[in-house]
C-alpha positions as a Markdown table, in Angstrom:
| # | Residue | x | y | z |
|---|---|---|---|---|
| 1 | Met | 2.8 | 40.1 | 33.3 |
| 2 | Ser | 1.7 | 36.6 | 34.3 |
| 3 | Trp | -1.8 | 36.7 | 32.6 |
| 4 | His | -2.3 | 35.9 | 28.9 |
| 5 | Lys | -5.4 | 36.6 | 26.9 |
| 6 | His | -7.0 | 33.8 | 25.0 |
| 7 | Leu | -10.3 | 35.6 | 24.2 |
| 8 | Asp | -11.7 | 38.8 | 25.7 |
| 9 | Thr | -13.6 | 36.5 | 28.1 |
| 10 | Ser | -10.9 | 33.9 | 28.8 |
| 11 | Trp | -7.5 | 34.6 | 30.4 |
| 12 | Phe | -4.8 | 32.2 | 31.7 |
| 13 | Arg | -1.5 | 32.2 | 33.4 |
| 14 | Ser | 1.6 | 30.3 | 32.4 |
| 15 | Asp | 0.8 | 27.5 | 34.8 |
| 16 | Tyr | -2.8 | 27.3 | 33.3 |
| 17 | Ala | -4.6 | 28.6 | 36.2 |
| 18 | Ala | -7.4 | 30.7 | 34.6 |
| 19 | Ala | -10.2 | 33.2 | 34.9 |
| 20 | Ala | -13.0 | 33.1 | 32.3 |
| 21 | Met | -16.7 | 33.6 | 31.7 |
| 22 | Pro | -18.7 | 30.5 | 31.1 |
| 23 | His | -18.8 | 29.4 | 27.4 |
| 24 | Asp | -20.7 | 26.8 | 25.6 |
| 25 | Glu | -19.1 | 24.3 | 23.2 |
| 26 | Asn | -19.1 | 26.9 | 20.4 |
| 27 | Gly | -17.3 | 29.5 | 22.5 |
| 28 | Cys | -20.4 | 31.7 | 23.1 |
| 29 | Val | -20.6 | 33.3 | 26.5 |
| 30 | Thr | -23.4 | 31.7 | 28.6 |
| 31 | Gly | -23.2 | 33.8 | 31.8 |
| 32 | Asn | -22.6 | 37.3 | 33.0 |
| 33 | Tyr | -20.1 | 36.3 | 35.8 |
| 34 | Trp | -16.4 | 35.2 | 35.9 |
| 35 | Leu | -15.1 | 31.8 | 37.2 |
| 36 | Ala | -11.6 | 31.3 | 38.6 |
| 37 | Trp | -9.7 | 28.0 | 38.7 |
| 38 | Pro | -6.3 | 26.6 | 39.8 |
| 39 | Pro | -3.8 | 25.1 | 37.5 |
| 40 | Tyr | -5.3 | 21.6 | 38.4 |
| 41 | Ile | -8.8 | 20.1 | 38.9 |
| 42 | Thr | -9.6 | 17.6 | 41.4 |
| 43 | Asp | -12.5 | 15.3 | 42.3 |
| 44 | Asp | -11.8 | 16.0 | 46.1 |
| 45 | Lys | -14.8 | 18.1 | 47.0 |
| 46 | Ser | -13.0 | 19.5 | 50.0 |
| 47 | Asp | -10.3 | 21.0 | 47.8 |
| 48 | Pro | -10.7 | 24.6 | 46.4 |
| 49 | Gly | -9.7 | 23.1 | 43.1 |
| 50 | Ser | -12.7 | 20.8 | 42.8 |
| 51 | Leu | -14.9 | 21.4 | 39.9 |
| 52 | Asp | -17.9 | 21.7 | 42.2 |
| 53 | Lys | -16.3 | 24.6 | 44.1 |
| 54 | Ile | -15.0 | 26.3 | 40.9 |
| 55 | Leu | -18.5 | 26.4 | 39.4 |
| 56 | Arg | -20.1 | 27.7 | 42.5 |
| 57 | Arg | -17.5 | 30.5 | 43.1 |
| 58 | Arg | -18.5 | 33.4 | 40.9 |
| 59 | Phe | -16.9 | 36.9 | 40.4 |
| 60 | Lys | -18.5 | 40.1 | 39.0 |
| 61 | Thr | -15.3 | 41.2 | 37.3 |
| 62 | Leu | -12.3 | 39.7 | 35.6 |
| 63 | Glu | -10.0 | 41.6 | 38.0 |
| 64 | Ala | -11.7 | 40.0 | 41.0 |
| 65 | Ala | -11.4 | 36.5 | 39.5 |
| 66 | Met | -7.7 | 37.0 | 38.7 |
| 67 | Ala | -7.0 | 38.4 | 42.1 |
| 68 | His | -8.6 | 35.3 | 43.7 |
| 69 | Val | -6.4 | 33.0 | 41.5 |
| 70 | Asp | -3.2 | 35.0 | 42.4 |
| 71 | Lys | -4.0 | 34.8 | 46.0 |
| 72 | Ala | -5.3 | 31.2 | 46.3 |
| 73 | Trp | -2.7 | 29.7 | 43.9 |
| 74 | Pro | 0.3 | 32.0 | 43.7 |
| 75 | Leu | 2.3 | 31.6 | 40.5 |
| 76 | Gly | 5.4 | 29.5 | 41.0 |
| 77 | Glu | 4.2 | 27.6 | 44.0 |
| 78 | Glu | 3.7 | 23.8 | 43.7 |
| 79 | Thr | 0.2 | 22.4 | 43.8 |
| 80 | Thr | -0.9 | 19.1 | 45.0 |
């Protein structure tokens, strides 16, 4: 299994790609959707790993967010 549970609402892979519900600074869930992000964050707004795109891309389920991460950033592939 490549996914690891941090919280019920926050999961990550060994490369630190992740799927999670939005949380505030106290760890309280602040939305009813899931976010998915790569094992890197970039300021390049054309890159799917930009924070701007990560925050706009929302998923209804954890499984959908995980599937997006696994397809967009396969585990074991190098990222730029």
